[in-house]
C-alpha positions as CSV (number, residue, x, y, z in Angstrom):
1,X,-2.1,-7.3,7.4
2,X,-3.8,-10.7,6.7
3,X,-4.9,-12.1,10.0
4,X,-6.0,-15.8,9.8
5,X,-8.4,-16.9,12.6
6,X,-7.5,-13.3,14.7
7,X,-3.6,-14.8,13.8
8,X,-1.6,-12.1,11.3
9,X,-0.4,-14.7,9.5
10,X,1.1,-11.7,6.6
11,X,2.2,-7.7,6.4
12,X,2.9,-5.9,3.4
13,X,3.1,-3.0,1.8
14,X,1.7,-1.5,-1.8
15,X,3.5,0.7,-4.0
16,X,1.7,3.5,-5.6
17,X,3.2,6.3,-7.6
18,X,4.7,9.4,-6.5
19,X,2.2,11.5,-7.9
20,X,-0.5,9.4,-6.8
21,X,0.9,10.6,-3.2
22,X,1.1,13.5,-3.5
23,X,-2.5,13.6,-4.9
24,X,-3.4,12.0,-1.4
25,X,-0.7,13.4,1.3
26,X,-2.9,16.7,0.1
27,X,-6.5,16.2,1.0
28,X,-7.4,15.8,4.3
29,X,-7.1,14.3,6.2
30,X,-3.5,13.6,5.3
31,X,-3.2,17.1,4.6
32,X,-3.5,17.5,8.0
33,X,-0.5,15.3,9.3
34,X,3.4,17.0,8.3
35,X,6.7,15.8,7.5
36,X,6.6,12.5,5.7
37,X,9.5,11.3,5.4
38,X,9.3,8.2,3.4
39,X,8.7,8.4,-0.3
40,X,9.5,5.0,-2.8
41,X,13.2,6.3,-3.8
42,X,14.2,6.2,0.0
43,X,11.9,3.1,0.8
44,X,14.3,0.2,1.0
45,X,10.9,-2.2,-0.2
46,X,10.6,-0.6,-2.9
47,X,10.6,-1.7,-6.1
48,X,8.9,-0.7,-10.1
49,X,8.0,-3.6,-10.1
50,X,5.8,-3.3,-6.9
51,X,3.5,-0.4,-8.4
52,X,0.1,-1.1,-8.1
53,X,-2.1,0.0,-11.4
54,X,-4.3,2.7,-10.4
55,X,-8.2,4.3,-12.1
56,X,-9.6,6.8,-11.6
57,X,-12.8,5.8,-10.5
58,X,-15.5,8.5,-9.7
59,X,-14.5,11.1,-7.0
60,X,-11.8,8.1,-6.0
61,X,-9.0,5.9,-7.5
62,X,-9.7,1.9,-7.7
63,X,-6.4,-0.9,-7.9
64,X,-6.6,-4.5,-7.3
65,X,-4.1,-6.7,-5.8
66,X,-5.4,-10.7,-4.8
67,X,-3.2,-12.5,-2.1
68,X,-3.2,-16.1,-1.5
69,X,-2.2,-17.2,2.3
70,X,-2.2,-20.5,3.0
71,X,-3.6,-21.2,6.5
72,X,-1.7,-23.7,6.9
73,X,2.1,-23.6,5.7
74,X,4.4,-22.9,8.9
75,X,6.1,-19.9,7.9
76,X,9.2,-18.1,9.2
């Protein structure tokens, strides 16, 4: 979520490759939660063009995205 002056102005989803999703969900703390029901192929928002580019970085992963938000723009 993106907040401006304590108001939520944007909610979005970040999409990752299912192989990475499986790796993440197999590790703690996510492995303590069972019954994952949303996968890319059954997510009605998912599009392949939305996949984040991810690289391994030490013991983790790195991905970068920039959001531009016009706080003066009225939205619906």
